[in-house]
Structure formats: C-alpha cells, structure tokens
C-alpha angles and dihedrals in degrees: 000000000000129000133191120208113188122192112198122222145120124270120237136070093261090066099041099102099032130117092245089060098059089107089063091049092053092046088052091052092050091051090048091051091051090043094233125133128227116249128194107259140157111309094001146327119328133194120189123201147138130255119188091333097314124115111239126193113195114197134192104186116221092203119103111277092254090056097050093117091071092060093046093049093047095053094039091055097039094051096035092237114170119233092247090061094057123099122187117199117203144157118256125204093197096063124073115255114293095006113147119218123175120185133172091220140346146131125310089244089215094303107142094210093052092043091055093046090053091049094048095043091041091226142076090210100106129106117262129188109204124202113204114232094169124225101263098153139099123252113291094016099094096112091048089050099049091044090044127101123261119265118251090256092051092047090056093052096039101087093055092047093047088051091052092049090049090053090050094050091052091046086056089057094046107028102026133239100292097049091045093050089051094048100041115021109115095008 
C-alpha cells in the first residue's frame, strides 16, 4: 500500500517561518520521524519512506499555494496512489491556534491550496489535516496575517503541536482515517 502526505506551504526563505507554511513544517517532522531526506523532485521536494510496512511519500510542493493540485495529481498518478490514501496538511484560520482537525472530506474553507486541489482532482473527497492558526487579525489584514511570522507564544508551543500532527499523519497511514479522527481530533 502506498500513501501520499502533502504538506502545503510556499517556497522561498521569506515564507519559511510563516503561518501559511505550517504544512511544510509538519511534513519535515514526518520525514525526520521516518528518517528519510527530502530530494528535489517533480513539483517539489519528496521524501520516501516506510511506516509499519506501508510505503509513504511525503511531498512539499514547490508550486505556488494556489497551484498545489498539480503536484498532488502528478504524484498520485505517477505512484498509483488511490484518493483514500492521500492526506493534505494545511493551515486553517477558523480554528484556534494549534487545534488539530482531521476530516475525510469537506470544503476548502477559503484556503487557496485546498481549493485548487479540489478543482484539479475534481472532488472534495480527500482527507485533510488542518492546523489551527486562529484569525487574530483586523479586517483586510488576512494575507499579512497568514504570511506573517508566529508570535513568541506560538513559537514556544509549535514544536509540541507539530509533533502531535506528525503522529496523527502517521496514524492515518497505519490506523486509517476513522481511528485517527477518534484518537486525535481536538487534541
């Protein structure tokens, strides 16, 4: 069985420590846990490993966020990975900071990466793991906020939250979506 875990983010040093790049951070933690390096590949950086006997591809797309679907579709097709074995990790403004929400399907909730993935795959029926970044910004400042750096308080809590999200992603591979939702949602 093959799985594709995609952490959404933006390429470039200026985005490295921003809220919108938390998907990259979680993908990096998963690769570190599996002790596999990222290599430059088509549409991004790819790490390949095994988790409890299952092949896992971890992708950080190097497309712009609003073109993430092209990277997902390419690797899904190339490696013959079924839709139910794909997990997309993204930030979420609606959820309080650090909140973990795993769903088997759903709307894009205004997230441009998720919106594009849904358009390219022609379905919203793919698993998504959302990392709450809260909506602590004034009207008209959403872009500055999501592309902004973490606060000191958030930075202190981030390693533990990233660790929890990494565990949830690997649980998705081993235990499946329903067991993982039961074990991790809201924690």
